[in-house]
C-alpha positions in Angstrom: 27.4 -5.5 -6.9 24.5 -7.9 -7.5 23.7 -10.7 -5.0 23.2 -14.3 -5.8 19.8 -15.9 -5.4 21.0 -17.5 -2.2 22.4 -14.3 -0.8 19.2 -12.4 -1.8 17.0 -15.0 0.0 19.1 -14.6 3.1 18.8 -10.8 3.0 15.0 -11.1 2.6 14.7 -13.5 5.4 16.7 -11.1 7.7 14.5 -8.2 6.6 11.3 -10.2 7.4 12.7 -11.2 10.8 13.6 -7.6 11.6 10.2 -6.2 10.6 8.4 -8.9 12.6 10.4 -8.0 15.6 9.5 -4.3 15.2 5.9 -5.1 14.8 5.9 -7.4 17.8 7.4 -4.6 20.0 4.9 -2.1 18.7 1.7 -4.1 19.0 2.3 -7.0 21.4 -0.9 -6.2 23.3 -3.2 -5.6 20.3 -3.5 -6.9 16.8 -4.0 -3.5 15.3 -1.4 -1.8 17.5 0.3 1.4 16.4 3.7 0.8 15.0 6.4 2.9 16.6 7.5 5.1 13.7 10.8 5.8 15.4 11.6 2.1 15.5 10.8 1.5 11.9 12.6 4.6 10.7 15.8 3.7 12.6 15.7 0.3 11.1 16.1 1.8 7.6 12.9 0.3 6.3 11.5 3.6 5.2 14.6 4.4 3.1 14.8 0.9 1.4 14.0 2.3 -2.1 16.0 5.5 -1.6 19.3 5.8 -3.4 22.5 5.6 -1.4 23.5 9.2 -2.3 20.4 10.3 -0.4 21.2 8.1 2.7 19.0 5.2 1.6 19.5 1.5 1.3 19.6 1.5 -2.5 17.2 -1.4 -2.5 14.1 -2.0 -4.7 10.3 -2.2 -4.5 10.8 -5.9 -3.9 12.1 -5.3 -0.4 9.4 -2.6 0.3 6.8 -5.2 -0.7 8.2 -7.7 1.9 7.7 -5.1 4.6 4.2 -4.3 3.4 3.3 -8.0 3.5 4.6 -8.4 7.1 2.5 -5.3 8.1 -0.5 -7.0 6.5 0.1 -10.2 8.5 -0.4 -8.2 11.8 -3.0 -5.8 10.5 -0.9 -3.0 12.1 -1.7 0.6 12.1 1.2 2.5 10.3 1.8 5.1 7.6 4.6 3.0 6.1 2.6 2.2 2.9 1.9 5.9 2.2 5.4 7.1 3.0 7.7 4.3 1.8 5.6 2.8 -1.0 3.8 5.9 -2.4 5.8 8.9 -1.0 9.2 7.6 -1.9 7.9 6.1 -5.1 6.6 9.5 -6.2 9.8 11.3 -5.3 11.8 8.8 -7.3 9.8 9.7 -10.4 10.7 13.4 -10.2 13.6 15.3 -11.6 16.4 16.0 -9.1 16.3 19.4 -7.5 17.5 20.7 -4.1 14.0 20.7 -2.5 13.1 17.3 -3.8 16.5 15.8 -2.8 16.3 17.3 0.7 12.8 15.8 1.2 14.0 12.4 0.0 16.9 12.5 2.5 14.6 13.5 5.4 12.1 10.8 4.4 14.7 8.1 4.4 15.8 9.2 7.8 12.3 9.2 9.2 12.2 13.0 9.8 9.6 13.7 7.1 6.3 11.9 6.2 5.2 13.1 2.7 1.8 11.9 1.9 0.7 11.5 -1.8 -2.7 12.9 -2.3 -4.2 10.0 -4.2 -7.8 9.3 -3.7 -8.7 5.8 -2.6 -11.2 5.6 -5.5 -8.5 6.8 -8.0 -7.7 4.6 -10.9 -5.1 6.5 -13.1 -6.8 9.9 -13.1 -5.7 13.1 -11.5 -8.2 15.0 -9.3 -6.2 18.2 -9.2 -5.3 20.9 -11.7 -2.7 23.6 -11.5 -3.0 26.9 -13.4 -0.5 29.6 -14.0 -1.8 33.1 -13.2 -0.4 36.6 -12.8 0.2 35.9 -9.1 1.9 32.5 -9.7 0.5 29.0 -9.7 -2.9 28.1 -8.2 -3.9 24.5 -7.3 -7.5 23.3 -7.2 -9.2 20.0 -6.8 -10.5 17.4 -4.4 -9.7 13.8 -3.4 -11.6 11.5 -1.1 -10.3 8.7 1.1 -6.7 9.8 1.0 -4.7 7.3 3.1 -3.1 8.9 6.2 -4.1 12.4 5.1 -4.1 13.7 8.7 -0.6 12.3 9.4 1.2 14.4 6.7 3.8 17.0 7.4 3.8 17.7 3.6 1.6 16.7 0.7 2.7 15.5 -2.7 -0.2 16.4 -5.0 -0.2 15.0 -8.6 -1.8 17.7 -10.7 -2.4 18.4 -14.4 -1.3 21.6 -16.1 -3.4 23.3 -18.7 -1.6 21.4 -21.5 -2.3 18.1 -19.7 1.3 17.5 -18.4 1.6 15.9 -15.0 3.5 17.7 -12.2 3.8 16.9 -8.5 3.1 19.9 -6.2 4.7 19.9 -2.7 2.3 21.7 -0.3 2.4 22.4 3.4 -0.7 21.0 5.2 -1.3 24.5 6.7 -1.4 26.3 3.3 -4.2 28.8 2.9 -7.1 27.3 0.9 -6.2 23.7 1.7 -8.8 21.8 3.7 -8.3 18.3 5.2 -11.3 16.5 6.7 -11.1 13.1 8.4 -13.3 10.4 7.0 -14.5 7.5 9.2 -14.3 4.0 7.9 -15.2 0.6 9.4 -11.6 -0.5 9.4 -10.1 0.8 12.7 -6.5 0.1 11.6 -6.2 3.0 9.2 -6.9 6.7 8.8 -8.4 8.4 5.8 -9.3 12.0 4.9 -10.6 14.1 2.1 -8.2 16.8 0.8 -9.7 19.9 -0.9 -7.6 22.7 -2.6 -9.4 25.9 -3.4 -7.1 28.1 -5.4 -4.1 27.4 -3.2 -1.2 29.7 -4.2 1.9 27.7 -5.0 5.4 28.9 -5.5 7.4 27.8 -8.5 9.9 26.0 -6.2 7.1 23.7 -5.1 6.1 22.5 -8.6 8.2 19.5 -9.4 8.6 17.9 -12.9 8.5 14.2 -13.7 11.9 12.9 -14.7 11.1 10.6 -17.7 7.7 9.7 -19.1 5.3 12.3 -17.6 2.3 10.9 -19.5 2.6 7.5 -17.8 3.8 8.7 -14.4 0.4 8.8 -12.7 -0.4 5.3 -14.0 2.8 4.0 -12.5 2.0 5.6 -9.2 -1.5 4.2 -9.2 -0.1 0.8 -10.0 2.2 1.0 -7.0 -0.7 1.9 -4.8 -2.7 -1.0 -6.1 0.2 -3.5 -5.6 1.0 -2.1 -2.1 -2.6 -2.9 -1.1 -2.3 -6.3 -2.7 0.8 -7.0 -0.6 -1.1 -6.1 2.5 -4.0 -8.4 1.5 -1.6 -11.2 0.9 -0.2 -10.8 4.3 -3.7 -10.8 5.8 -4.5 -14.0 3.9 -1.4 -15.8 5.1 -2.1 -14.8 8.7 -5.7 -16.1 8.5 -4.6 -19.4 6.9 -2.0 -20.0 9.6 -4.3 -19.1 12.4 -7.1 -21.3 11.1 -4.9 -24.4 10.5 -3.5 -24.0 14.0 -7.0 -23.7 15.5 -8.6 -26.7 13.7 -5.6 -28.8 14.7 -6.4 -28.4 18.5 -10.1 -27.7 18.7 -12.1 -30.8 19.4 -15.8 -31.5 18.7 -17.6 -34.9 19.0 -14.5 -36.3 20.5 -12.3 -35.5 17.5 -10.2 -32.6 16.4 -12.2 -30.7 13.8 -9.2 -30.6 11.5 -9.9 -34.3 10.8 -13.3 -33.6 9.3 -13.4 -33.7 5.5 -15.3 -30.5 5.1 -12.8 -28.6 7.3 -9.9 -30.1 5.3 -11.5 -28.9 2.0 -12.1 -25.4 3.4 -8.5 -25.1 4.5 -7.3 -26.5 1.1 -9.3 -23.9 -0.6 -7.7 -21.2 1.5 -4.3 -22.5 0.7 -5.0 -22.5 -3.1 -6.2 -18.9 -2.9 -3.1 -17.8 -0.9 -0.7 -19.6 -3.3 -2.2 -18.0 -6.4 -2.3 -14.6 -4.7 1.4 -15.0 -3.7 2.3 -15.8 -7.3 0.4 -12.9 -8.8 1.7 -10.4 -6.2 5.3 -11.5 -6.8 4.8 -11.1 -10.6 3.4 -7.6 -10.1 6.1 -6.5 -7.7 8.7 -7.8 -10.1 7.1 -6.0 -13.1 6.9 -2.7 -11.2 10.5 -3.0 -10.1 11.8 -3.7 -13.6 9.3 -1.2 -15.1 8.2 -3.6 -17.8 5.6 -2.8 -20.4 3.1 -5.2 -18.9 3.4 -3.7 -15.3 -0.1 -2.3 -15.3 -1.5 -5.7 -16.4 0.4 -7.5 -13.6 -0.8 -4.9 -11.1 -4.4 -5.2 -12.1 -4.3 -9.1 -11.9 -2.6 -9.0 -8.5 -4.9 -6.3 -7.0 -8.1 -7.9 -8.3 -7.3 -11.4 -7.2 -5.3 -11.0 -4.0 -7.8 -8.5 -2.4 -10.8 -10.6 -3.3 -9.0 -13.7 -2.0 -8.2 -12.0 1.3 -11.9 -11.3 2.0 -12.8 -14.9 1.2 -9.9 -16.2 3.4 -10.8 -14.0 6.4 -14.5 -15.1 6.0 -13.5 -18.8 6.0 -11.3 -18.2 9.0 -14.1 -16.7 10.9 -16.4 -19.6 10.0 -13.9 -22.3 10.8 -13.2 -20.7 14.2 -16.9 -21.4 15.0 -18.5 -19.2 17.7 -15.0 -18.0 18.8 -14.4 -16.4 15.4 -17.3 -14.0 15.8 -16.1 -12.7 19.2 -14.2 -9.4 19.6 -11.4 -11.2 21.4 -10.5 -13.4 18.5 -9.3 -10.5 16.4 -10.5 -12.0 13.1 -13.0 -9.2 12.6 -10.0 -6.8 12.4 -8.6 -8.7 9.4 -12.0 -9.1 7.7 -12.7 -5.3 7.9 -9.2 -4.5 6.7 -9.4 -7.0 3.8 -12.8 -5.7 2.8 -11.5 -2.1 2.7 -8.4 -3.2 0.7 -10.7 -4.7 -1.9 -12.2 -1.3 -2.6 -9.0 0.8 -2.4 -7.3 2.1 -5.5 -9.7 0.3 -7.8 -12.2 -2.5 -7.1 -11.7 -6.0 -8.5 -14.4 -5.2 -11.1 -12.6 -2.0 -12.2 -9.2 -3.8 -12.6 -10.8 -6.6 -14.5 -12.3 -4.0 -16.8 -8.8 -2.7 -17.4 -7.7 -6.2 -18.2 -10.6 -6.7 -20.6 -9.7 -3.5 -22.5 -6.6 -5.3 -23.9 -8.8 -7.5 -26.0 -10.9 -4.6 -27.3 -7.7 -2.7 -28.3 -6.2 -5.8 -30.0 -9.3 -6.5 -32.0 
């Protein structure tokens, strides 16, 4: 039964309130506090996009995007994006089979944390190949800057067969020939690692087929990754805008609140414009991915390129308008700026996504 717009808005408001409460409990002492995975799993947020028959909430990517945005607002450390947005998204693309269905149920309940091995520099290409030999299947390849690589209890590896077909390989992190190396980044709120597979022997029960359009499956998964990062960046921007407006409304200089200065008003107005545009583009991309429209990749590229660039600008303006306080460790603004800067590069830089958008005109001419 479909909900009316009013009922849907109420559900979304309740979801936001629930997630904010969970994040407050998990990180009340630090901006980048670790989210209690048990809390967020028991809330049902991990299984939002999982079908009811697999003990999920039977919701859509729209609801997952709301959670991602709230996580971005607090710059929290959590593997929610990789498990709920990418892991569940990848599993939903696959044909139903006992192993896949069991993993989907366990993921929805919070018992499993499947991590999709998608390199942070990936933009629609598979870094792995799978070959069929006399001894079975062998997986080879390498991916860098895999988000939450060290937190996985299983890996979902998109790989190409010899004929170019895409499959998803389910691998145990302890498999022989699989090497995972942590990679340090400036952003302290997230973990990354490189994953290398050197002729890893894979059983046929671990090679899972894509349900519908296999040729477009990896593109859809990369678009989800890009939009998930854009949601995070939108949350960062909203938090920085609110914090800055609150600060300039109470901080006094030369006997006046600095929010009354024209230059400060203009800067805050610029931040608001960027946040408003980013919000519209992200909403359009989320809607396009949820409905699987033909222009979903275009909407994803627009949202990723703009929202992630805007987040860096917004965090930079926030630091500037906070004056000397903005440059201190205690203010926490540096956490948002580092995270926003990394988001800008993940799953395609703004330049790379704008190149994708420009290709439309070359194809049409």
